[in-house]
N, C-alpha and C positions, 0 to 999 in steps of 0.2 A: 539437563545441564549438570546436575550433581554427579551423575554417573561418569561424565566426562571431566570431572575435576573442577567444575565451576562452582561459584558461590551463588546461591539463589536467595534473593531477598524479596519477600512478598510484602507489599506496602499499599495501604489505602483501599478504598472501596470501589474505585473506578480508574479508568485510564488516566484521567487528569491528575488524580492524586499520586498515582504511581510515577507519572512523567515528572511531576514537580519534585518528587523524592530523588529520582534519577539525576535531575539537574543539580539538586543540592549536593548529592554525593559526588558527582563529577567535579563540581567546584571545590569541594572540601578535600578530595583525595587526588585531584589532578588526573583522574582517569578520563578516558575519552567516552563521551556519550554518543552512541550510534542510534539515531532516531529510527523507529521502525518503518516509517514511510516517507519522511521528508529528507532523506539522505540520498544524494545522487548515486552513490555506489550501491546502496540497497535497491534503488529503482533499477539500476543497470543489471543487478543480479536477478531481479524479478523478470527482466526481459528474457532470461533463459527459459522461462515458462512458455513464452510465445514461441521460442525456438522448438521446444519439445512438442507443443501442440501441432505445429506445422510438420514436424518430423514424423509424428505418430499418426496423424490423421492424413491418410493417403488420398483423400477425396479432393481433387483439384477444384471441385465446385463449391467448396466451403465458402459461405458468403458472410458469416458473422460469427463473432466470438462474444459470449456474454461473460462478464467479469464482475465479481462483487466489488463494491466501492465502500471502503472504510475511510482510510486517510487519503486514498487516491494513488498511493505509490505502486500498488500491485497493478492497477489498470494502466498507469503511466508506463511502467516497465514492459508489460506485455504489449501494449500498443506501440511503444517505441520500436520494438523489434518487428512485430507483425506488419505495421504500416510501411516500414522500410523495405521489407521483402515482398509483401503482398498488399499494396495500397488499395486494392479492390475489396479487401475484407473489411466489413464494418466492425468497429469495436463498440459494444453496448454495455454501459455501466449499469449495474443493478444495486440499489441500496435499500436498506431497511427504512420503513416509514418513520420510525422513531429515532433515526440517525441520518437525517436527510441533508447533510451539510453540502454535498455536491449540488443537489437540486437547488438549494437556497443560494449557493454561490453563483450558479448559472443565472438564476432569476435576477440577482442583484448586480451581476457583472463584476463581482469582486469576491475574493476568498473570505469565507466565514468559517468559524469553528463549528463543531458538531452542535446541533440544536436538538435538545430533548423535548419531546412534547408531553 
């Protein structure tokens, strides 16, 4: 980012602390906060990865795509494109045991924040 002329601010010890600082700076300066996974435009942009997968994998028998689940935006974006074009392909989310928010959200039937064990 620095090389491209951006200002880089490193803050906090984890995502939550950095996110809180981003929110604070956004409110103080009037700058726009673009969330890394809960933004519809970011999710739509990540859908281009689904496009690239299908464009580059020439095997029409592809049956599943495995995708890392963090905040869920990457999986949502890829799945949005892939399921529209190839509804037969299964989307399988994979998450770390110590950051299993998606698993817990599905178990509880509602969205939960990242749970650290």
